[in-house]
C-alpha positions in Angstrom: 137.3 64.1 37.5 140.0 64.2 34.7 140.0 66.8 32.0 138.9 65.9 28.6 140.8 68.9 27.2 143.4 71.2 28.5 141.7 74.2 26.8 138.2 74.6 25.4 137.5 77.8 23.4 133.8 78.7 23.0 133.4 80.5 19.7 135.2 80.0 16.4 134.9 83.5 15.0 137.9 85.7 14.3 139.1 86.1 17.9 138.3 82.5 19.0 139.9 80.9 16.0 143.0 83.1 16.3 143.2 82.2 20.0 143.1 78.5 19.2 145.9 78.9 16.5 148.0 81.1 18.8 148.0 78.5 21.6 148.3 75.4 19.4 151.4 76.8 17.6 153.4 77.4 20.9 156.4 75.0 21.0 155.3 74.0 24.5 151.8 73.2 23.5 152.4 70.2 21.2 150.9 67.8 23.8 147.9 70.0 24.7 144.4 68.9 23.8 142.5 71.9 22.5 138.8 72.0 21.5 137.0 74.8 19.7 133.2 74.7 19.8 130.9 76.8 17.7 127.2 76.7 16.7 127.6 78.5 13.4 127.7 76.8 10.0 130.8 77.2 7.8 131.6 80.7 6.7 130.0 81.6 3.4 132.2 82.1 0.4 131.5 85.4 -1.4 132.8 85.8 -4.9 133.0 88.4 -7.7 130.8 91.5 -7.1 129.1 89.9 -4.1 130.7 90.9 -0.8 130.2 89.8 2.8 128.1 92.6 4.4 130.3 92.3 7.6 133.8 93.6 7.2 136.6 94.5 9.6 139.2 97.3 9.4 142.4 95.5 10.4 145.2 97.5 11.8 148.9 96.7 11.0 149.2 95.1 14.5 146.3 92.7 13.6 148.0 92.0 10.3 151.1 91.0 12.1 149.2 88.6 14.3 147.6 87.0 11.3 150.9 86.8 9.6 152.4 85.0 12.6 149.5 82.5 12.4 150.3 81.9 8.7 147.0 83.4 7.6 147.8 86.7 6.2 149.0 85.6 2.7 145.9 83.6 2.2 143.7 86.6 3.2 145.6 88.9 0.8 145.3 86.3 -2.0 141.6 85.9 -1.5 140.4 89.4 -1.1 141.4 92.5 1.0 141.5 96.2 0.3 144.3 98.3 1.6 143.5 101.9 2.7 146.1 104.5 2.8 144.1 107.5 4.0 141.2 108.4 6.3 138.9 111.4 5.8 136.8 112.5 8.7 134.4 115.5 8.8 131.7 117.1 10.8 128.4 116.9 9.0 126.9 119.7 11.1 129.7 122.1 10.2 132.4 122.6 7.6 135.5 121.3 9.4 137.3 118.0 8.6 140.6 116.3 8.9 142.6 114.0 6.6 145.1 111.3 7.7 147.6 109.8 5.3 149.9 106.8 5.8 153.0 108.7 4.7 152.5 111.2 7.6 153.5 108.4 10.0 155.9 106.6 7.6 153.7 103.6 7.1 152.9 101.9 3.8 149.2 101.8 4.7 146.8 102.5 7.6 145.0 99.2 7.4 143.0 96.8 5.4 139.3 96.4 5.0 138.6 92.6 4.9 135.4 90.7 4.8 134.8 88.7 8.1 134.3 85.5 6.2 137.7 85.8 4.5 139.5 86.1 7.8 137.4 83.3 9.4 138.1 80.9 6.5 141.9 81.5 6.7 141.9 80.9 10.4 139.8 77.8 10.2 142.2 76.4 7.6 145.1 76.9 10.1 143.0 75.3 12.9 142.5 72.2 10.8 146.3 72.1 10.1 147.0 71.9 13.8 146.9 68.3 15.1 146.3 69.4 18.7 143.0 71.2 17.8 139.7 69.5 17.6 137.0 71.6 16.0 133.5 70.6 17.2 130.7 72.2 15.1 128.0 72.9 14.7 127.3 72.4 18.4 126.1 74.7 21.1 127.2 75.0 24.7 124.1 74.8 26.8 125.3 74.6 30.4 128.5 74.8 32.5 129.5 73.8 35.9 132.2 76.0 37.4 135.1 74.7 39.3 135.2 75.4 43.1 138.9 75.9 44.2 137.8 75.9 47.8 136.8 72.3 47.4 139.9 71.4 45.5 138.1 71.4 42.1 140.4 72.5 39.2 138.2 71.8 36.2 135.2 73.2 34.5 132.5 70.9 33.1 130.4 71.9 30.0 127.4 70.3 28.3 126.8 70.5 24.6 123.4 70.4 22.9 124.2 66.9 21.5 124.4 65.6 25.0 128.2 65.4 25.3 129.9 66.5 28.5 133.4 67.9 28.3 135.8 68.8 31.0 138.6 71.3 30.7 141.3 73.0 32.7 140.7 76.4 31.1 137.5 77.6 29.3 138.0 80.6 27.1 134.9 82.5 26.1 135.2 84.0 22.6 131.5 83.7 21.8 130.8 87.3 21.1 128.9 90.2 22.6 125.9 88.0 23.5 128.3 85.5 25.2 126.5 82.5 26.6 129.5 81.5 28.6 129.8 84.9 30.2 126.1 84.8 31.2 126.1 81.2 32.4 129.2 81.9 34.6 127.6 85.0 36.1 130.2 87.6 35.0 129.0 91.1 36.0 128.9 93.7 33.2 128.5 97.4 32.9 126.4 98.2 29.8 124.1 100.6 28.2 122.0 100.9 25.1 123.1 103.6 22.6 119.6 103.9 21.3 121.1 103.5 17.8 121.3 100.8 15.2 124.0 100.1 12.7 122.9 99.6 9.1 125.5 97.5 7.2 125.5 96.7 3.5 127.5 97.0 0.3 127.0 99.8 -2.2 128.4 100.7 -5.6 129.3 104.3 -6.1 130.0 106.3 -9.3 133.6 107.4 -8.3 136.6 105.5 -7.0 136.8 105.3 -3.2 140.5 106.3 -3.5 141.5 103.6 -1.0 140.3 105.9 1.7 138.2 105.2 4.8 135.6 107.9 4.9 133.5 108.9 8.0 131.0 111.7 8.4 129.8 112.6 11.9 126.3 113.9 12.4 124.2 114.5 15.5 122.1 111.4 14.7 125.1 109.1 14.3 128.3 108.5 12.2 128.3 107.2 8.6 131.3 105.3 7.3 132.2 104.3 3.8 134.9 101.7 3.8 136.7 100.7 0.6 136.3 97.3 -1.0 138.1 95.9 -4.0 137.2 93.3 -6.6 140.1 93.0 -9.0 140.7 96.5 -10.4 137.2 97.8 -9.5 137.5 100.4 -6.7 133.9 101.6 -6.7 132.5 99.3 -4.1 132.2 100.3 -0.5 131.0 98.7 2.7 128.9 101.1 4.7 128.2 101.3 8.4 125.5 103.8 9.1 125.0 104.1 12.9 121.7 106.0 13.2 119.3 106.8 16.0 116.8 103.9 16.2 113.9 105.8 14.8 115.9 107.0 11.8 117.3 103.5 11.3 113.8 102.1 11.2 112.8 104.7 8.6 115.9 104.0 6.5 115.3 100.2 6.5 111.8 100.7 5.3 112.9 102.6 2.2 113.1 101.0 -1.2 116.6 100.3 -2.6 116.5 103.4 -4.9 115.2 105.6 -2.1 117.8 104.3 0.3 120.6 105.0 -2.3 119.3 108.6 -2.7 119.2 109.1 1.1 122.6 107.6 1.5 124.1 109.8 -1.2 122.6 113.0 0.5 123.9 111.9 3.9 127.4 111.3 2.5 127.3 114.7 0.7 128.1 112.8 -2.6 131.8 112.6 -1.7 132.0 109.6 -4.0 129.4 110.7 -6.5 126.0 108.9 -6.7 125.3 105.8 -4.8 124.3 103.6 -7.7 123.2 100.3 -6.1 122.8 98.6 -2.8 122.4 95.0 -1.8 120.5 93.5 1.2 120.7 95.7 4.3 121.2 94.4 7.8 120.3 96.3 11.0 122.2 95.7 14.2 121.2 97.3 17.6 124.2 99.0 19.3 125.0 98.5 22.9 128.2 99.1 24.9 129.1 96.3 27.3 132.2 95.7 29.5 132.8 92.8 31.9 133.9 94.1 35.3 136.3 91.1 35.6 137.8 89.2 32.7 138.3 85.9 34.6 137.0 83.5 37.2 138.7 80.3 38.3 139.1 78.3 35.1 137.2 80.7 32.9 138.5 83.8 30.9 136.8 86.2 28.5 138.3 87.6 25.3 137.1 89.8 22.5 133.5 91.0 22.4 132.6 88.6 25.2 134.7 90.8 27.5 134.1 94.2 25.8 131.9 95.5 23.0 132.1 99.1 21.8 130.5 101.5 19.3 131.7 100.7 15.8 132.5 104.3 14.9 136.3 103.5 14.8 136.1 99.9 13.8 138.4 98.8 16.7 136.4 95.9 18.2 138.1 93.0 16.5 141.5 94.6 16.8 141.1 94.9 20.5 140.1 91.3 20.6 143.2 90.3 18.6 145.3 92.1 21.2 143.5 90.0 23.9 144.6 87.0 22.0 148.3 88.1 21.9 148.3 88.8 25.7 146.5 85.6 26.7 148.7 83.4 24.5 151.8 85.0 26.0 150.5 84.2 29.5 149.7 80.6 28.5 153.2 80.2 27.0 154.7 81.5 30.3 152.6 79.1 32.3 153.6 76.1 30.1 157.3 77.1 30.3 157.2 77.3 34.1 154.9 74.3 34.7 152.1 76.5 36.1 148.5 75.1 35.7 146.7 76.9 32.9 143.8 77.7 35.2 146.1 79.3 37.8 144.7 82.7 38.9 148.1 84.4 38.6 148.0 83.7 34.8 144.5 85.0 34.3 145.2 88.0 36.6 148.3 89.0 34.6 146.2 88.8 31.4 143.5 91.0 32.8 146.0 93.5 34.1 147.5 93.9 30.6 144.2 94.2 28.7 141.7 95.9 31.0 143.2 99.4 31.0 143.8 99.4 27.2 140.3 98.3 26.4 138.8 100.8 28.8 140.8 103.6 27.4 139.6 102.8 23.8 136.0 102.4 25.0 136.2 105.7 26.9 137.6 107.5 23.8 134.9 106.1 21.5 132.2 107.1 24.0 133.7 110.6 24.1 133.6 110.9 20.3 130.1 109.6 20.2 128.9 112.1 22.8 130.8 115.0 21.4 129.4 114.6 17.8 126.0 113.8 19.1 125.6 117.3 20.6 123.2 119.5 18.6 123.9 122.8 20.4 125.2 125.5 18.0 127.8 126.5 20.6 129.1 123.0 20.9 129.1 122.6 17.1 131.1 125.8 16.7 133.7 124.7 19.3 133.9 121.2 17.7 134.5 122.6 14.3 137.0 125.1 15.6 138.9 122.3 17.4 138.9 120.1 14.3 140.4 122.9 12.2 143.1 123.6 14.7 143.8 119.9 15.2 144.3 119.5 11.4 147.2 122.0 11.5 149.2 120.2 14.3 151.1 117.4 12.7 152.2 115.8 16.0 148.6 115.5 17.2 147.6 113.9 13.9 150.5 111.5 14.1 149.5 110.5 17.7 145.9 109.8 16.6 147.0 107.7 13.6 149.3 105.7 15.8 146.5 105.0 18.2 144.1 103.9 15.4 146.7 101.8 13.6 147.7 100.0 16.8 
């Protein structure tokens, strides 16, 4: 059985498309055959005052990767909103903390970018790479794993149009509900947060001040993330992670009633919430694969790890997976090591597993800490926040972690 492709990437979202571009652009990869498969239609093109409801908070490290892939200028030219500050406060008390980019000598803390903008820029780069074949919209429906004990070095997949493809290395970048991960039998640790994230776009009466805002409450965090359309700085993307019963009630409200409830929950930090577009509700679940690889198959991004959105770090962790795996593939190509060699995949896992677990543990700790309703815990939490805000070194450490 000969391979149809050297690498097949399942999933053409941000992490999958970035993975394809990162491999294809390696000097040693000119002769590789790379396929990217995805079931989704082309990314929608939002214009004017209409924004993609799904956004990502890109860190400077993620910006660097996208720049190396020749995507960043296109993203900035289309639409992105820089944020220079972060404001975080405890909705159950009166303590808060502000982070500013000049405290860590950075020009900015990050950019809020619509998912579709990033995806379109990456897809344009994929199409410019002659060694990438983009197969879409097609769905992977089955896979047959290689068996090294019988001398098998390839993985066979079947698509919903009947095609069978064979590859040396299958990379799963097909998201939190990864079909590849499930078909291949990767074990995961996971639990339901009993919360749902309401995402939408709102217009507010005051400028967002190019600040990422987050209010913590015992029933879930509420984030207002700055958007920009030309000189208009009164649009925000919101992510309201609420206990499931509260989320159900909020989704049932009329637009006017939802705006009123949102304004109250946000303590009118940006004035009145004047309008809202269609709302989407996403169940929240933490999931982490116990292993990131099997012979000939490797997981990246949300297929390997999905976390609570309270710090917006999910796609940034995935981009760092891309950087690490691309470096290992480059090493293999330079040394003539087969791409499916376990030493390559093991080195990738060793680099990323600890970092991802650390971030996941930290986010879980924040979620549990601010979910406590005890008056004693609330007092201690607010006291700690006030003390924390007065220690510049601690603030700098946190900002460095969040910005990558």
